[in-house]
Every structure is written in structure tokens, then in C-alpha cells.
C-alpha positions, -999 to 999 in steps of 0.1 A, spaced: -409 302 9 -417 314 -26 -454 316 -19 -448 341 8 -427 363 -14 -452 361 -43 -481 370 -20 -462 400 -7 -449 414 -40 -474 404 -67 -502 427 -57 -477 456 -53 -463 449 -88 -498 447 -103 -511 478 -86 -481 500 -92 -484 526 -120 -447 535 -122 -429 511 -146 -395 516 -129 -410 507 -96 -426 476 -111 -393 465 -125 -376 471 -92 -402 451 -73 -401 422 -98 -363 421 -96 -365 420 -58 -391 392 -59 -368 371 -82 -338 379 -60 -356 367 -28 -368 335 -45 -333 327 -58 -318 335 -24 -340 310 -6 -338 279 -28 -342 246 -8 -321 218 -23 -336 184 -31 -316 159 -10 -307 126 -26 -314 92 -9 -342 106 13 -369 80 10 -391 74 40 -417 47 42 -452 59 48 -469 45 78 -503 31 69 -512 14 101 -541 38 110 -565 29 82 -596 34 104 -587 59 131 -623 68 139 -645 37 133 -677 55 143 -674 76 111 -671 45 89 -700 25 102 -727 12 79 -759 33 77 -783 4 76 
């Protein structure tokens, strides 16, 4: 989520000449980032499935 906000506001902040408007935009950026924090959930461990080691065998064949 934060990447979208930074993309949207960073160029506007950098290109703005008015210091008050820069401050307002940066405050708005930080507000949006803090409002949309995604919590880290405990005890969320999922085993990765490694059964597809060679999904496309034609791509892994020997050249000679």
C-alpha cells in the first residue's frame, strides 16, 4: 500500500515550489501510510511446496 502512496505523492512533493504545499503533501503522505498499516500476524508459518522442481523439463535438457 505504501508504494502506491509514495508513487502518487513523491513527485508532487518534489516538483512543488510552494513550501507550505510541500509540507501539506508530505503530511498527507505520512497520514495515509500510518492509516493503512498491515499488522504482522503471529504463528503464521506455512510450509513451502517444493514438489515442482522441474516443471518444464524441455528447458533443462543437456545441450550435448
